[in-house]
C-alpha positions in Angstrom: 24.9 9.1 -9.4 24.0 10.3 -12.9 26.1 11.0 -15.9 26.1 14.6 -17.0 24.4 14.9 -20.4 26.5 16.2 -23.2 29.8 15.6 -21.4 32.6 13.5 -23.1 32.4 9.8 -22.3 34.5 6.7 -22.8 36.2 4.1 -20.8 37.6 5.9 -17.8 36.2 9.2 -19.1 33.0 10.8 -17.7 31.5 13.7 -15.7 29.0 12.7 -13.1 26.7 14.3 -10.5 26.3 12.6 -7.2 24.0 13.1 -4.2 24.7 12.1 -0.6 22.5 11.0 2.2 23.6 13.9 4.4 21.2 15.3 7.1 23.3 18.0 8.8 22.8 21.7 7.9 26.4 22.2 6.8 26.9 18.9 5.1 27.2 18.4 1.3 24.1 17.3 -0.6 25.4 17.4 -4.2 28.9 17.2 -5.8 30.3 16.8 -9.3 32.9 14.2 -10.1 35.3 14.6 -13.0 36.7 11.2 -14.2 39.7 11.1 -16.6 41.8 8.0 -17.6 44.9 7.6 -15.4 44.0 10.4 -13.1 42.4 10.6 -9.6 38.8 11.7 -9.6 38.2 15.4 -9.1 35.4 16.0 -6.7 33.7 19.4 -6.4 31.2 20.1 -3.6 28.4 22.3 -4.8 26.7 25.0 -2.7 23.0 24.3 -2.3 20.4 26.9 -3.0 16.9 26.3 -1.5 15.5 24.3 1.3 17.9 21.6 2.4 16.6 18.0 1.9 17.6 15.2 4.2 18.8 11.8 3.2 19.0 12.0 -0.6 19.5 8.5 -1.8 18.8 8.5 -5.6 19.5 10.8 -8.6 19.0 10.7 -12.3 19.0 13.1 -15.2 15.8 14.6 -16.7 15.6 13.3 -20.3 16.7 15.9 -22.9 17.3 18.6 -20.2 21.0 19.0 -19.6 21.8 20.1 -16.1 18.3 19.1 -14.8 18.0 16.2 -12.3 15.5 14.5 -10.1 16.8 13.6 -6.6 14.8 11.3 -4.2 15.1 11.0 -0.5 15.0 7.8 1.5 11.5 8.8 2.7 10.1 9.1 -0.8 10.3 12.8 -1.6 11.3 13.9 -5.1 13.1 17.1 -5.8 13.9 18.8 -9.1 17.3 20.4 -9.1 19.5 22.3 -11.6 23.2 21.9 -11.6 24.8 25.0 -13.3 27.4 27.6 -12.6 29.0 25.6 -9.8 25.8 25.4 -7.8 22.9 23.0 -7.2 19.6 24.9 -7.1 16.3 23.5 -5.9 13.7 24.2 -8.6 10.7 22.4 -7.2 9.7 19.9 -4.5 9.4 18.0 -2.4 6.8 15.9 -4.3 5.8 12.6 -2.7 6.3 9.5 -4.7 2.8 8.0 -5.3 1.9 5.0 -3.2 4.6 5.6 -0.6 4.0 4.2 2.9 5.2 4.9 6.4 8.5 3.1 6.9 9.3 2.8 3.2 13.1 3.2 2.5 13.7 4.3 -1.0 17.1 3.9 -2.7 16.6 4.4 -6.4 14.7 6.5 -9.0 15.0 6.6 -12.8 13.0 8.5 -15.5 12.7 7.0 -19.0 11.4 8.6 -22.2 10.0 6.2 -24.8 10.1 6.6 -28.6 6.8 8.4 -28.6 8.1 11.1 -26.3 6.2 10.0 -23.2 8.1 10.0 -20.0 7.8 7.3 -17.2 9.4 6.9 -13.8 10.6 3.8 -12.1 11.6 3.7 -8.4 12.1 1.1 -5.7 12.4 0.5 -2.0 15.7 -0.8 -0.9 14.5 -4.1 0.6 16.4 -5.6 3.5 17.5 -9.1 4.3 14.7 -11.5 3.3 12.3 -8.7 2.6 12.2 -8.0 -1.1 12.5 -4.6 -2.7 9.3 -3.2 -4.3 9.6 -1.7 -7.7 7.0 0.9 -8.9 6.4 2.5 -12.2 4.1 5.3 -13.4 3.9 8.1 -16.0 5.4 11.4 -15.1 5.5 14.9 -16.4 8.5 17.0 -15.3 7.5 20.6 -15.4 8.3 23.9 -13.7 6.7 22.8 -10.5 8.6 19.5 -10.3 7.6 15.9 -11.2 3.9 15.3 -11.6 3.3 11.6 -11.2 0.4 9.6 -12.7 -1.2 6.6 -11.0 1.1 3.7 -10.2 0.5 1.3 -13.1 3.1 -1.4 -12.2 4.2 -2.7 -8.8 6.5 -5.8 -8.5 8.5 -7.3 -5.7 12.1 -8.1 -6.5 14.9 -10.1 -4.8 18.4 -11.2 -5.8 20.2 -14.6 -5.4 23.5 -12.7 -4.5 24.6 -11.2 -2.2 23.1 -13.8 0.1 24.7 -13.0 3.5 24.7 -10.1 5.9 22.3 -7.2 5.6 21.3 -7.5 1.9 20.0 -4.5 0.1 18.0 -6.1 -2.7 18.2 -2.9 -4.8 20.8 -0.2 -3.9 20.3 1.6 -7.2 18.3 1.3 -10.4 18.6 2.8 -13.9 16.8 2.4 -17.2 18.7 2.0 -20.5 17.4 3.8 -23.6 15.7 0.6 -24.9 13.8 0.1 -21.6 16.2 -2.4 -20.1 16.1 -2.2 -16.3 19.5 -2.4 -14.5 19.9 -2.7 -10.8 22.6 -3.1 -8.2 22.4 -5.0 -5.0 24.8 -4.9 -2.0 25.3 -6.4 1.4 27.4 -5.7 4.5 27.5 -6.1 8.2 26.8 -3.7 11.1 30.6 -3.0 11.2 31.6 -0.2 8.9 34.7 -2.1 7.8 32.7 -4.8 5.9 33.1 -7.2 4.4 30.8 -6.0 1.6 29.6 -7.7 -1.5 27.8 -6.4 -4.6 26.3 -7.4 -7.9 24.8 -5.7 -11.0 21.8 -7.3 -12.7 19.7 -6.9 -15.8 16.5 -8.3 -14.4 14.0 -7.3 -17.1 12.4 -4.5 -19.0 10.1 -1.5 -18.7 7.5 -1.6 -21.5 4.3 0.3 -22.3 1.0 -1.4 -23.0 -1.8 -0.4 -25.5 -3.4 1.8 -22.8 0.0 3.8 -22.6 0.6 2.5 -19.1 4.0 1.5 -17.8 4.5 -2.3 -17.4 7.4 -4.0 -15.5 8.6 -7.4 -16.5 11.2 -8.5 -13.9 12.5 -12.0 -13.4 11.7 -13.6 -10.1 14.3 -15.0 -7.7 16.5 -17.0 -8.4 16.4 -16.4 -12.2 18.5 -13.2 -12.4 22.1 -13.8 -13.1 24.7 -11.2 -12.1 26.4 -9.4 -15.0 29.1 -8.1 -12.7 29.8 -9.6 -9.3 32.0 -8.5 -6.4 32.5 -10.9 -3.5 33.4 -10.3 0.1 37.0 -10.6 -0.9 36.6 -7.6 -3.3 34.9 -5.8 -0.3 32.9 -3.3 -2.4 29.4 -2.0 -1.7 27.8 -0.6 -4.8 25.3 2.2 -4.1 25.2 4.0 -7.4 25.0 3.2 -11.1 25.6 5.4 -14.2 25.4 4.1 -17.8 27.2 5.7 -20.7 26.9 5.1 -24.5 28.4 1.9 -25.9 27.5 -0.2 -22.9 30.1 1.6 -20.7 29.1 2.0 -17.1 30.5 3.2 -13.8 29.7 1.9 -10.3 29.9 4.2 -7.3 30.7 2.4 -4.0 30.1 3.5 -0.4 32.6 1.3 1.4 31.8 3.0 4.8 35.0 3.3 6.9 37.1 2.3 3.8 35.9 5.4 1.8 34.4 5.1 -1.7 35.4 4.4 -5.2 34.2 4.8 -8.8 34.9 1.9 -11.1 34.4 1.8 -14.8 33.1 -1.4 -16.3 31.4 -2.7 -19.4 28.0 -4.3 -19.5 27.3 -7.1 -21.9 28.9 -7.4 -25.3 
């Protein structure tokens, strides 16, 4: 999930673009969600123009390019898409994430532009159970032919102290705040589509840039990260998507399997 740049924002007020992990030829890949206080979300499925990708798991906006997004599949393919005029149009891709390996399962991707105007990308494998997620970072240029990644300059394993039962997804989504703060969600469930599910949102560290202009990740090791927002099995929510808005407002998108899904507004920090 990504907030639409330039749209009005506030607590309970946002416009977002979402991708789904669909694989069928007639199944939706991209939708918009209109969120207004006191009203039910308005979901609009978007027709797709271009070669259909399978299993889109991550989405974020291209910095300073309203309507432009990078979507990433579970297998590590990146696609540049444009959302305009009620359609989602493939502009370029697929482009392989650098360093991907057979069997990798990716769940997150986030570009970040620093104060100098350079753009970097951070992405992560999901991790599963006791196996940690692996977070990567590199420079990236997002041009007419899609994202052009530099060499991976940072690679760090990451695991969370909670959730700590069931099939734990160490990172179910990841976003970078304007100051370089890394935000992640984690989630767990069982093989049954009814849950119970549990989730948490963390601020595990920062993305910085060294003197050689390479991306550097500084993430806290387990068990140091402390949940900023926590949902126990009693809450029964499985966060799969994050979107951050000005003023430390945020929204969490959940995929609660047989129980449907929800969008919840929250506030991060003070």
